[in-house]
C-alpha positions in Angstrom: 50.2 70.9 79.0 54.0 71.4 78.7 54.0 73.3 82.0 52.0 70.6 83.8 54.6 68.0 82.7 57.4 70.2 83.9 55.6 70.8 87.3 55.0 67.1 87.6 58.7 66.3 86.9 59.9 68.9 89.5 57.5 67.5 92.1 58.6 63.9 91.4 62.3 64.9 91.7 61.6 66.7 95.0 59.7 63.7 96.4 62.4 61.3 95.3 65.1 63.6 96.8 63.3 63.5 100.2 62.5 59.8 100.3 65.6 58.4 98.7 67.8 55.9 100.5 70.9 57.8 101.4 72.9 54.9 102.9 75.7 55.1 100.3 75.7 58.9 100.3 76.0 59.0 104.1 79.0 56.7 103.8 80.6 59.2 101.5 79.9 62.0 104.0 81.6 60.1 106.8 84.7 59.3 104.7 87.1 61.1 102.4 85.1 62.5 99.4 84.9 64.9 96.5 82.8 68.1 96.7 81.2 70.5 94.2 80.2 74.0 95.3 78.9 77.3 94.0 78.4 80.6 95.9 77.7 84.3 95.6 80.7 86.4 96.7 81.3 90.0 97.7 84.7 91.4 97.1 86.2 94.9 97.5 89.0 96.2 95.2 90.4 99.7 94.4 91.3 101.0 91.0 92.8 104.5 90.3 91.6 106.4 87.2 93.4 109.6 86.0 92.3 111.9 83.2 95.0 114.3 82.1 94.7 117.3 79.8 91.4 118.5 81.3 90.7 122.2 80.4 89.2 124.3 83.2 86.9 127.4 82.9 90.1 129.6 83.0 91.6 127.7 80.1 94.2 126.0 82.4 95.2 122.4 81.9 94.6 120.0 84.9 93.9 116.4 85.6 91.1 114.5 87.4 91.8 111.6 89.7 89.1 109.1 90.5 89.6 106.5 93.3 87.3 103.7 92.2 86.8 101.7 95.5 84.5 99.1 94.0 82.3 96.5 95.6 82.2 93.5 93.3 79.6 90.7 93.3 79.7 87.4 91.5 79.9 83.6 91.6 82.6 81.2 92.5 82.4 77.7 91.2 84.7 75.0 92.6 85.5 71.4 93.0 87.6 69.9 95.8 88.6 66.8 97.8 88.5 66.3 101.5 90.7 63.9 103.6 89.7 62.9 107.1 92.6 62.8 109.6 90.3 61.3 112.2 86.5 61.2 112.8 86.4 65.0 113.7 89.4 66.7 112.0 89.8 66.9 108.2 91.8 68.7 105.5 90.3 69.9 102.2 91.8 71.4 99.1 89.5 73.2 96.6 90.0 74.9 93.3 87.7 77.7 92.1 86.9 79.8 89.0 85.5 83.2 89.8 83.9 86.1 87.9 82.9 89.2 89.8 81.6 92.5 88.4 80.3 95.9 89.2 78.2 98.3 87.1 76.9 101.6 88.5 75.9 104.9 87.0 75.4 108.4 88.6 73.6 111.2 86.7 73.4 114.8 87.9 70.9 117.3 86.2 70.8 121.1 86.3 67.5 121.4 88.1 63.9 120.1 88.0 63.0 123.0 85.7 66.0 122.3 83.4 66.4 118.5 83.5 69.3 118.3 81.1 72.4 116.3 82.2 75.2 118.3 83.6 77.3 115.3 84.6 77.2 111.5 84.2 79.6 108.9 85.7 79.5 105.2 84.9 81.6 102.3 86.0 81.7 98.9 84.4 84.3 96.6 86.0 85.1 92.9 85.7 87.3 90.7 87.9 88.0 87.1 87.0 90.5 84.3 87.6 91.2 81.1 89.5 92.3 80.2 93.1 93.1 77.3 95.3 91.9 77.1 98.9 93.2 74.8 101.6 90.9 74.3 104.6 91.3 72.7 108.0 87.8 71.6 109.2 86.5 70.4 112.5 83.3 68.4 112.5 80.7 68.8 115.4 77.6 66.5 115.3 74.5 68.6 116.0 71.7 66.2 115.3 71.6 62.6 114.0 71.6 63.9 110.4 73.4 67.3 110.7 77.0 68.4 111.3 78.3 71.9 112.1 81.8 72.4 110.7 83.9 75.5 111.5 87.0 75.8 109.5 90.1 78.0 108.8 90.8 78.7 105.2 93.8 80.0 103.2 93.8 81.2 99.6 96.2 81.6 96.7 95.4 82.5 93.1 95.7 84.6 90.1 93.3 87.1 88.6 92.7 90.0 86.2 90.7 93.2 86.5 89.2 95.2 83.6 87.9 98.5 84.8 86.1 101.1 82.6 85.2 104.6 83.9 83.3 107.1 81.7 82.9 110.8 82.7 80.6 113.3 80.9 80.4 116.9 81.9 78.6 119.8 80.3 77.8 123.0 82.3 77.0 125.1 79.2 80.5 126.6 79.4 82.7 123.6 79.4 82.1 120.3 77.7 84.1 117.2 78.6 83.7 113.6 77.7 86.4 111.2 79.0 86.9 107.5 79.1 89.4 105.6 81.1 90.3 101.8 80.8 92.5 100.1 83.4 93.9 96.6 83.0 95.5 94.9 86.0 96.8 91.4 86.8 97.5 90.2 90.3 98.4 87.4 92.6 95.9 86.7 95.4 96.7 85.5 98.9 94.3 85.4 101.8 93.3 83.9 105.2 90.0 83.6 106.9 87.3 81.6 108.7 84.0 80.0 107.8 81.6 77.2 108.6 79.6 74.5 106.9 76.2 73.1 107.9 76.2 69.6 106.3 73.4 67.0 106.1 74.1 63.3 105.8 72.5 63.4 102.4 75.6 65.2 101.1 74.1 68.7 100.8 75.7 71.6 102.8 75.6 75.3 103.0 78.6 77.5 103.9 79.5 81.1 104.9 83.0 82.4 105.0 85.0 85.7 105.2 88.6 86.4 104.3 91.2 89.1 104.5 92.6 89.2 101.0 95.9 90.6 99.7 96.6 91.5 96.1 100.2 91.8 94.7 100.0 93.5 91.3 102.0 92.1 88.4 101.0 94.7 85.9 98.8 97.8 85.8 98.1 99.9 82.7 95.7 102.7 81.8 94.4 104.1 78.5 92.3 107.3 78.4 90.6 109.4 75.7 93.5 111.7 75.3 96.5 109.4 75.9 97.7 106.0 74.8 98.2 103.0 77.0 100.9 103.4 79.7 101.8 102.1 83.1 99.6 103.2 85.9 101.6 104.2 89.0 100.2 103.2 92.4 100.4 100.7 95.2 101.9 97.4 94.2 100.0 95.6 97.0 96.5 96.1 98.4 94.6 94.7 101.3 90.9 94.0 100.8 88.0 91.9 102.2 85.8 89.2 100.7 82.8 87.1 101.9 80.9 84.2 100.3 77.6 82.5 100.9 76.9 79.2 99.0 76.0 75.6 98.9 77.8 72.4 97.9 77.3 68.7 97.4 79.3 65.6 98.3 79.9 63.1 95.5 
């Protein structure tokens, strides 16, 4: 019974959404307005992991370097305001909170006949922060109820990365188990292009891509056999990001 009531409520909402009088909402779409949006974003970012004090099969000490070029996924949630300069051209400013993450594992075994682990690598990375995005938007009417809106977008923000890399190795002669944790903070700048497809009822979808630049403020590493210390490396990085989402005018 509970599920029938829920289904009836969803169906009533859907019917009401389709048949509702959007006169006031259409007026908001045609004038300056607030927006709310949420999307799924793809973002690349590189983190360097170094394990020192590794013993080889000749009893020599060495180090292992791991370039963790990660592909992060996660949501952006934002609110903004849009000013119309004329009936076609407008300027918008949006603020976003973002949380992107990556988790992957790779396991290697001796053989099918001896299925014990010889090596296992695991990444568990988080990226989070906030950013502001100015946009210059051009509105093109497509149909009586639809607009196509290409735009140029800039970006500035601040974020943090927490990257963890585990390495286990056991070839029956050597046995290693290392963990590396990297903490980084950075300023974000970027520039790119995108487009909205907006309906007069206030709903819109968007797709955008950016070239992003990270200027590191701090970068530290802590491993199994060493305390936390500064991580040497590039102080600036160039990456890419893309987002697909939807929004609503209110």
